[in-house]
C-alpha positions in Angstrom: 10.3 1.4 13.4 13.2 3.3 15.2 16.0 4.2 12.9 17.2 7.8 13.2 20.2 7.3 10.9 20.7 11.0 10.2 22.4 10.2 6.8 21.0 13.1 4.7 23.2 16.1 4.0 20.1 18.1 3.1 16.5 17.8 4.2 13.3 19.7 3.4 12.4 22.8 5.3 8.7 23.6 5.4 7.5 27.2 4.9 3.9 27.3 6.3 2.9 30.6 4.8 3.4 29.2 1.3 1.8 25.8 1.8 -1.5 24.9 0.1 -2.0 21.8 2.3 -2.3 19.4 -0.7 -0.2 16.6 1.1 1.4 15.7 -2.2 4.8 15.7 -0.5 3.7 13.1 2.0 2.0 11.1 -0.7 5.3 10.5 -2.6 7.7 10.3 0.4 9.5 6.9 0.2 10.4 6.8 3.9 7.3 8.4 5.5 9.4 11.2 7.0 7.1 14.0 6.1 3.5 13.9 7.3 0.5 16.2 7.7 -1.3 16.5 11.0 -4.4 18.2 12.2 -4.1 19.3 15.9 -6.8 20.4 18.2 -6.3 23.3 20.5 -4.9 21.2 23.4 -2.5 19.3 21.1 -1.2 22.5 19.5 -0.7 24.2 22.9 1.4 21.3 24.2 3.4 20.9 21.0 7.2 21.8 21.1 8.0 25.4 20.4 9.6 24.4 17.1 6.3 23.2 15.7 5.1 25.3 12.8 1.5 25.9 11.8 -0.3 27.5 8.9 -2.6 30.4 9.7 -5.6 28.2 9.4 -6.5 24.7 8.2 -8.2 24.5 4.8 -11.4 22.6 4.6 -15.0 22.8 5.7 -15.3 21.3 9.1 -11.6 22.0 10.0 -12.4 25.1 12.0 -10.7 24.9 15.3 -7.9 22.6 14.0 -4.3 23.6 13.3 -2.5 22.2 10.3 1.2 21.3 10.6 3.6 19.4 8.3 6.0 17.4 10.5 9.4 16.4 9.1 11.9 14.0 10.6 15.4 15.2 9.7 17.0 12.2 11.2 15.0 9.7 9.2 14.9 11.7 5.9 17.2 10.3 3.2 17.5 13.7 1.4 16.1 12.6 -1.9 14.1 15.8 -2.5 11.2 14.1 -4.2 8.8 16.1 -1.9 10.3 19.3 -3.2 10.0 18.1 -6.7 6.2 17.5 -6.5 5.3 20.6 -4.5 2.8 22.5 -6.6 3.7 26.0 -5.2 5.4 28.5 -7.4 9.2 28.6 -7.6 9.4 32.0 -6.0 7.1 31.0 -3.1 8.0 27.3 -2.5 6.5 25.6 0.5 9.5 23.3 0.7 13.2 23.8 0.1 16.2 21.7 0.7 18.5 23.0 3.5 21.2 21.5 5.7 20.2 18.8 8.0 21.8 20.6 11.0 19.6 23.6 10.5 16.4 21.5 11.0 17.5 19.7 14.1 14.7 21.3 16.2 12.1 19.8 13.9 12.8 16.2 15.2 11.1 17.0 18.5 8.1 18.4 16.6 7.9 15.3 14.4 8.2 12.9 17.4 5.5 14.8 19.3 3.1 14.7 16.5 3.5 11.0 15.8 3.1 10.1 19.4 0.5 12.5 20.7 -1.8 13.7 17.9 -5.0 11.8 17.6 -6.8 10.8 14.4 -9.5 13.3 13.5 -12.7 12.9 11.6 -11.7 15.2 8.7 -13.8 16.2 5.7 -11.4 14.5 3.3 -12.2 11.0 2.0 -9.7 8.5 3.5 -9.2 7.1 0.0 -8.3 10.4 -1.6 -4.8 11.8 -2.1 -5.1 14.3 0.8 -7.3 12.2 3.1 -5.0 9.1 2.8 -2.1 11.1 4.1 -3.7 11.8 7.4 -3.8 8.0 7.9 -0.8 6.7 9.8 1.7 5.1 7.4 2.4 1.6 8.7 5.7 1.4 6.7 8.3 3.9 7.8 12.0 4.6 7.7 12.9 1.6 5.6 16.3 0.9 4.2 15.3 1.6 0.6 17.2 3.9 -1.7 16.6 7.6 -1.5 13.8 8.4 -3.9 12.6 4.8 -4.2 9.2 4.4 -5.9 8.6 0.9 -4.5 8.3 2.1 -0.9 6.0 5.0 -1.9 3.5 2.5 -3.3 3.8 0.1 -0.4 3.5 2.9 2.2 0.3 4.1 0.5 -1.2 0.7 0.6 -0.5 0.5 4.4 -2.2 3.8 4.9 -5.4 2.4 3.2 -5.5 -1.1 4.6 -2.5 -1.6 6.9 -4.5 -2.2 10.1 -5.7 -5.5 8.6 -3.0 -6.4 6.1 -1.3 -9.7 5.5 1.8 -9.4 3.2 3.7 -12.2 1.5 6.8 -10.6 0.0 9.0 -12.1 -2.7 12.7 -12.0 -2.3 14.1 -8.9 -4.0 14.4 -5.2 -3.3 11.1 -5.1 -1.5 12.1 -8.0 0.8 15.4 -6.2 1.6 13.9 -2.8 2.5 10.8 -4.6 3.9 12.6 -7.0 6.3 16.2 -6.1 7.1 17.8 -8.3 9.7 17.9 -5.8 12.6 14.7 -3.8 12.3 11.2 -4.0 10.8 10.0 -0.9 8.9 6.4 -2.3 9.0 4.9 -1.0 12.3 1.7 -0.8 14.3 -0.8 1.9 15.1 -1.6 3.1 18.6 -4.0 0.1 19.0 -1.3 -2.4 18.2 -2.6 -3.2 14.7 -0.4 -3.3 11.6 0.6 -5.4 8.6 1.6 -9.1 9.2 4.6 -9.5 6.9 6.5 -12.6 5.8 9.1 -13.1 3.1 9.1 -16.0 0.7 11.4 -17.2 -2.0 11.6 -15.8 -5.5 10.1 -18.9 -7.0 7.1 -19.5 -4.7 6.0 -16.2 -3.2 2.6 -16.2 -4.9 1.8 -19.7 -3.7 3.0 -18.7 -0.2 0.7 -15.7 -0.2 -2.2 -17.9 -1.4 -1.4 -20.3 1.5 -1.6 -17.4 4.0 -5.0 -16.4 2.6 -6.4 -19.9 2.5 -5.2 -20.7 6.0 -6.8 -17.7 7.6 -9.9 -18.0 5.4 -10.5 -21.6 6.7 -10.3 -20.3 10.3 -12.8 -17.6 9.5 -15.2 -20.1 7.9 -15.0 -22.2 11.0 -15.6 -19.1 13.1 -18.7 -18.3 10.9 -20.1 -21.8 11.6 -19.5 -21.4 15.3 -21.2 -18.0 15.1 -24.3 -19.6 13.5 -24.3 -22.2 16.3 -24.1 -19.4 18.9 -27.1 -17.6 17.3 -29.1 -20.8 17.6 -28.5 -21.1 21.3 -31.9 -20.3 22.9 -30.6 -18.5 25.9 -27.9 -16.4 24.2 -28.4 -12.7 24.8 -30.4 -10.9 22.1 -27.8 -8.2 21.8 -25.1 -10.8 21.3 -27.1 -12.6 18.6 -27.6 -9.2 16.8 -23.9 -8.5 16.9 -23.1 -12.0 15.7 -25.6 -11.7 12.8 -24.1 -8.3 11.8 -20.7 -9.9 11.7 -22.0 -12.7 9.5 -23.7 -10.3 7.2 -20.5 -8.3 6.6 -18.0 -11.1 6.5 -16.9 -10.3 2.9 -17.2 -6.5 3.2 -13.8 -5.2 4.2 -15.0 -1.8 5.4 -18.2 -2.8 7.1 -16.7 -5.9 8.7 -14.1 -3.9 10.8 -16.8 -2.1 12.8 -19.0 -5.3 13.0 -16.0 -7.2 14.3 -15.4 -4.7 17.1 -19.0 -4.8 18.1 -19.1 -8.6 18.0 -16.0 -8.9 20.2 -17.4 -6.3 22.7 -20.7 -8.2 22.8 -19.0 -11.5 23.5 -16.7 -10.1 26.2 -19.8 -8.6 27.9 -21.9 -11.7 27.6 -19.5 -14.5 28.6 -20.0 -15.5 32.3 -16.9 -16.1 34.4 -16.8 -18.9 37.1 -16.8 -16.2 39.8 -20.0 -14.7 38.3 -21.6 -18.2 38.1 -20.9 -19.1 41.7 -22.9 -16.1 42.8 -26.0 -17.6 41.4 -27.3 -20.1 44.0 -28.5 -22.8 41.5 -25.2 -22.8 39.7 -22.9 -22.5 42.7 -22.1 -26.2 43.0 -21.3 -26.5 39.3 -19.2 -23.3 39.5 -17.2 -25.0 42.3 -16.5 -28.0 40.0 -15.4 -25.7 37.2 -13.1 -23.8 39.6 -11.5 -27.0 40.8 -10.8 -28.0 37.2 -9.1 -24.6 36.6 -11.8 -23.4 34.3 -12.2 -19.6 33.9 -15.6 -19.5 32.2 -19.1 -21.0 32.3 -19.2 -24.2 30.2 -22.8 -23.8 28.8 -23.2 -24.1 25.0 -23.2 -20.3 24.6 -20.3 -19.5 26.8 -18.2 -22.4 25.4 -18.7 -21.1 21.9 -17.9 -17.5 22.9 -14.7 -18.6 24.7 -13.5 -20.5 21.7 -14.4 -17.7 19.3 -12.6 -15.1 21.4 -9.5 -17.2 21.5 -9.3 -16.7 17.7 -10.6 -13.1 17.7 -7.6 -11.9 15.6 -9.0 -13.8 12.6 -12.6 -12.3 12.9 -12.0 -9.1 10.8 -11.7 -9.6 7.1 -8.1 -9.4 6.2 -6.6 -7.6 3.2 -4.2 -10.1 1.6 -1.4 -8.7 -0.4 1.4 -10.3 -2.4 4.4 -8.0 -3.1 7.3 -8.5 -5.4 9.3 -7.0 -8.3 9.2 -7.6 -12.0 12.0 -10.3 -11.8 9.6 -12.3 -9.6 6.3 -11.6 -11.3 7.4 -11.6 -15.0 10.1 -14.3 -14.8 11.1 -16.6 -12.0 7.8 -16.6 -10.0 5.5 -16.2 -13.0 4.2 -19.8 -13.0 3.1 -19.4 -9.4 1.6 -16.0 -10.0 -0.4 -17.5 -12.9 -1.5 -20.4 -10.7 -2.7 -18.0 -7.9 -4.7 -15.6 -10.2 -6.3 -18.7 -11.8 -7.5 -19.8 -8.3 -10.1 -17.1 -8.1 -9.2 -16.5 -4.5 -9.5 -13.0 -2.9 -5.8 -12.0 -3.0 -4.2 -8.8 -4.2 -0.9 -8.8 -6.1 1.2 -5.6 -6.4 4.2 -5.7 -8.8 6.8 -3.1 -8.3 7.9 -2.8 -12.0 11.4 -1.4 -12.3 11.9 -3.2 -15.6 15.1 -4.8 -14.4 16.4 -7.1 -11.6 17.2 -4.1 -9.3 18.3 -6.1 -6.2 20.8 -8.3 -7.9 22.7 -5.8 -10.0 20.6 -4.8 -12.9 20.0 -7.9 -15.1 17.4 -7.8 -17.9 14.0 -9.3 -17.2 11.0 -10.0 -19.4 9.8 -6.6 -18.1 12.8 -4.9 -19.7 12.0 -3.0 -22.9 13.5 -2.9 -26.4 16.9 -1.1 -26.5 17.3 -1.1 -22.7 20.9 -1.8 -21.6 21.2 -4.2 -18.7 23.3 -7.1 -17.7 22.7 -9.9 -20.2 21.6 -7.2 -22.6 24.7 -5.1 -22.9 24.0 -4.2 -26.5 20.4 -3.3 -25.8 17.5 -5.8 -25.3 16.0 -6.9 -28.6 12.7 -8.4 -27.4 9.7 -6.3 -26.4 8.3 -6.1 -22.8 6.0 -9.0 -21.8 2.4 -7.9 -21.4 1.7 -9.4 -18.0 -1.4 -7.3 -17.5 -3.1 -8.7 -20.7 -2.2 -12.2 -19.8 -4.0 -11.8 -16.5 -7.0 -10.0 -18.2 -7.6 -13.0 -20.5 -9.0 -15.0 -17.5 -11.9 -12.6 -17.4 -12.3 -12.7 -13.6 -9.0 -11.0 -12.5 -9.0 -7.3 -11.6 -6.0 -5.8 -13.5 -4.6 -2.3 -13.4 -1.5 -0.4 -14.4 -0.6 2.6 -12.3 2.0 5.3 -12.0 1.5 7.4 -8.8 3.6 10.3 -10.1 1.5 10.6 -13.2 -2.0 10.2 -11.8 -2.3 9.9 -8.0 -6.1 9.6 -8.1 -6.0 6.8 -10.6 -3.4 5.0 -8.4 -5.6 5.2 -5.3 -8.7 4.2 -7.2 -7.1 1.1 -8.7 -5.7 0.0 -5.3 -9.1 0.5 -3.5 -11.0 -1.1 -6.4 -8.7 -4.1 -6.4 -9.0 -4.6 -2.6 -12.8 -4.3 -2.7 -13.0 -6.8 -5.6 -14.1 -10.3 -4.5 -11.5 -12.2 -6.4 -7.8 -12.1 -7.5 -6.3 -8.7 -8.5 -3.1 -7.7 -10.1 -1.7 -4.1 -10.0 1.5 -3.3 -11.8 3.1 0.0 -10.6 5.7 1.7 -12.7 8.7 2.2 -10.4 11.6 4.3 -11.6 14.8 3.0 -10.0 18.4 4.1 -9.5 19.2 1.5 -12.1 17.5 3.7 -14.7 20.1 6.5 -14.1 17.5 9.3 -14.5 19.0 12.7 -15.3 18.9 14.8 -12.2 18.8 11.8 -10.0 16.0 10.1 -8.0 14.7 13.5 -7.0 12.9 13.3 -10.3 11.5 9.8 -9.7 7.8 11.0 -9.6 8.3 13.4 -12.5 9.8 10.6 -14.6 6.6 8.6 -14.1 4.6 11.5 -15.5 6.9 11.8 -18.5 6.6 8.1 -19.1 2.8 8.3 -19.2 2.6 11.5 -21.2 4.8 10.2 -24.0 3.1 6.8 -24.1 5.9 4.7 -22.7 3.7 3.6 -19.8 -0.1 3.3 -20.1 -2.6 3.7 -17.2 -5.7 1.5 -17.3 -8.1 -0.6 -15.1 -9.9 -3.8 -15.9 -12.7 -4.4 -13.4 -14.7 -7.6 -14.1 -17.3 -6.5 -11.5 -18.0 -3.0 -13.1 -20.5 -2.2 -15.8 -17.8 -0.6 -17.8 -15.1 -3.2 -17.4 -12.1 -1.6 -19.2 -11.1 2.0 -18.5 -8.1 3.6 -20.3 -6.9 6.3 -17.9 -4.0 7.7 -19.9 -4.4 10.0 -22.8 -3.0 9.6 -26.3 0.8 9.9 -26.5 1.7 13.6 -26.5 5.1 13.2 -28.2 8.6 13.4 -26.8 9.1 9.6 -26.7 12.8 9.6 -27.9 13.5 12.5 -25.5 12.1 10.4 -22.7 14.4 7.5 -23.6 17.4 9.9 -23.7 16.6 11.1 -20.2 17.7 7.8 -18.8 21.2 6.3 -19.1 19.8 2.8 -19.3 18.9 3.8 -22.9 21.1 6.8 -23.7 24.3 4.9 -23.1 23.5 2.7 -26.1 23.8 5.7 -28.4 27.5 6.0 -27.4 28.4 2.3 -27.6 26.3 1.2 -30.5 24.8 4.3 -32.2 23.4 2.6 -35.3 21.9 -0.2 -33.3 20.5 2.3 -30.8 18.6 4.2 -33.5 17.0 1.0 -34.8 16.1 -0.4 -31.3 14.7 2.9 -30.1 12.5 3.3 -33.2 11.2 -0.2 -32.6 10.6 0.6 -29.0 8.5 3.7 -29.9 6.6 1.8 -32.6 5.7 -1.0 -30.2 4.4 1.7 -27.7 2.2 3.2 -30.4 0.8 -0.2 -31.4 0.2 -0.9 -27.7 -1.9 2.2 -27.3 -3.9 1.5 -30.4 -4.5 -2.0 -29.0 -5.7 -0.6 -25.7 -8.2 1.6 -27.6 -9.6 -1.6 -29.3 -10.0 -3.2 -25.9 -12.4 -0.4 -24.9 -14.6 -1.4 -27.8 -14.2 -5.1 -27.2 -15.3 -4.9 -23.5 -17.9 -2.2 -23.9 -19.6 -3.8 -26.9 -19.3 -7.5 -26.2 
């Protein structure tokens, strides 16, 4: 993606001597404009003079590498979320907001790092908070609002699986920032691999995503049958047969199949005989001449014919990570019937719901995800009905992986849920709490990630994972409510405005809201016993 809008009045300035190299700033950045890099000596030496480095890179095995945090002032939206999550002490902040003009020289440092710094074999797990941020984000510089939570989730998923992702995206905020008319914020890595993205309608996105999965899965199953036929060819090279069998053995293993696919493609490319090679063999020279006259490029023996056809579809060999994206208006309301149909299919698709608890893209109408007392269009006097429990509806099937996450409250749990869901052989549903501009949070969207933490701590939002494949199927990841529920509601104008317009009604609705939250947590505690003792 190439944007360089330069719209932020203020952007973050990095102060290396205060940095603890945690990468939390990159983890929450909605627009992927702040990224950690590990440079070797040559890369550091050739970096622009404006590039900053810490005294040393923290981590066993990082000796000889230089740590830098690259910031793109022209792509930054100036939300300040990165500054808000920085764990350094106020008197020694590693990040502070300054004028965009003062950071103009950092653009060259950012551009150099993105273009020239190679991926290193670092001692941090790629599915950890820190390790994931050294993976290239394959969603960058989108048109989402400053501080947007949705893009932070989506960007993280691309850092984990983007090289082999298919995305079907419901119409809504995520389709607008995900597919604006002039540009595409989804991008590719240096090898040209990245998410394949497509938008579908509000009412049929889940079915559209299922169709994408079934279509490519049918092609893979056909390729598997051809691979078995190839292995059965007597004269096929032993190393080709070994690579083919390794691919078959890992077909359903996302991580292992990537390497097996590369090895299989390499073995096929090295094994297939061209017509030019064939004509150099005396006993095949005449046949090679016939093939050449027909315009054929390769030998037409059983093995080469199979290899040629398989290679023509090589993009389908690696196991794909199928994701279906959308907001709560789609998942809870208009597209719910399709979502239910898809999770009931038992197919290996992953659904991520960006839950803003309101129709964000169309002006803030109430949805079934909206909560009691929330003010929205069609609920001007505060919504009376409690939030729909989409997660529990999905859990009732028994074979659907289900999780609720909030990255600002528990980054490790968010990553764990996403990686578990992707590895699960079956349908998965992850619902991510996504504070939005429509919430009118005090202090603005700079506090987006902090608001997630408050929501979880007071019991407004619960974190849990239901994994049908695990020995312990249900895990409640959030602690008992710590109090401050009403204070949390009053921190957002979507609730607090009701106290000014209908004060008595507000008191009643907010009390019901809190009571429902307490009952919900007690119910989740019972689920632990139900699943552990069944």
